[in-house]
Phi, psi and omega in degrees: 000138184285154177302326180294321177295317179297316179301318180297316181297309184294323179296316180293318179296323179297322179298315182291320179297321181295329180278354180087005178288140178300147185294330177296317179296321180298314180295320179298319180293319180293322180293333181280348181284147177286153175081012179287127182286167180298318179296316178297317180299319181295321179290315179298321177295318180298316180295313183299312181291320181295314181294321179293336178269004175102005180277159172287166181296318179297317179294324178294320179292330183295339178291340181276129180282358184270356181249158181264168178298327178302318181297316181295317183295316179296314181292323178298316179295316181293322181290318180297328182270358180078018181240050185297321181297323178295318178295319179295317179295323179296314180296321179298315180293320181298311182289334175294319177294318178299317180296317180297319179295316180298317179298319181293319179295314182298316180295326179285340182272347185301308185293310181298323179291322175297316180300316182295312184289325176296314178297323180297314182295312184294311184289327178294316179296312180296318179299320178294319180297319183285330184271002181290333188253134177257184186291337180273003179083003179280145181255143177265144176306141186300319182295322177295317178295322179295320178294317180298324183279323188252004184294334179298328180294323178296316178297324178296313180297320178296320178296317179295324178295316179297316179297318179298315178297318179300316181293324178295315179296318180296321178297318178294320178294327182296340179286339182231343183250124181300320184295313179298322179296319178299316181298314180296324180291344179274348181289126180303146178070306181288319184303308179301322179297317179297317184292317178296322179296316180295317181290327177295316179294320180300309182292327179296312181291321179298317179297318179301316181291322178297315180295333179273358178076025180283160179295151184296319181292324177293320179297318181297313182294315181295319180295321178295319179294324181283346184292336182065023179239124180300322181293311181292324177299313180299313181295321183293324178295318177291319180296325179299321178293320179294319179296323179295332179270006174102003179287147179287151182298316183298328180298319178299318180292318180296327183285348185228068183294338179292332180266322185234121181301153183297321180299320178296314180298320179294319178297319179293323181298313180292323179292326179293322178291325183272355181072035182234040183296321183298315180290328179292318177293325177296321180294315181289328176299317178295318180298313181288331175295315178292321179295322178295319178300315179296318181295321179288328174296319177296320179299314179293336181274319189272329180300311176299323180296316181293319178296319179299318179296317178297320179294321178299315178297318181295316180295320178299318179296322180293319179296317178298322180295318177296319179298321178294321178295321179294318179296321179296321179294317179297319179297324178293323180291320185270001181272104183259000000 
């Protein structure tokens, strides 16, 4: 399911929850609207059937294969704390930003990818034509010449495929494994966006639990699970045990600077002493939300630029290669 569809679903459900309408009625109303996609219909049916059978909204949504673990964790935390509309609005805003970034990246990639493939086709064909003839005047079969000229492109595509698979696997591992999460956070441009997203989810859920009067260790564990970050999850599970034994919240943050920035830990420390944790978490949630928006804007701006630069170098290399083949042919003609 696309991020835009998810944003639409969560935004509409939040509206109905805020008005006090039962979730079954909300799903019934959404299903009656024209233009509902197959994916949306399946989710609304899952919620409706699950809630009517006695399940929570998060558990009912979990039956749908079209949603991610992040969605279940956020909704479960929001539902348990009585702040379901806040959790739904958070997910709606998050997926709206993801959708905007993807659209921006895709629109920016159209021209450089067209330039690369056009240059690849033209230069490969010309290179094959020029390399068919040797100094003895004998001609090479066109398909053989085409393979000799264009085989590097196949190796390039295979390399990109391997890199893509590796990044997908690493991304999945990063949701539960601290080491993989650390590696992903070190990637320029992408790393800061991932970290801000994780911290925004963490602070959002923690604030929801604080406002609902939940225990500190429960808030810590739930916020860590909702962060979708292997590193923060690991630290939060250990921190929840420490909090249960009487350790201060800020101490847990200070002990794990790789997961929680020092400025954030210092702000929580002073707020904990002053008894203003709820407002402090609200402030940091806003800060990380704005930082995430900026990071995703940079992501949408720089990925097309970097791809365009790479395509320019590739096209230039292809033109030089054709020029060398042409020069070789001329030398063969004038060599008596």
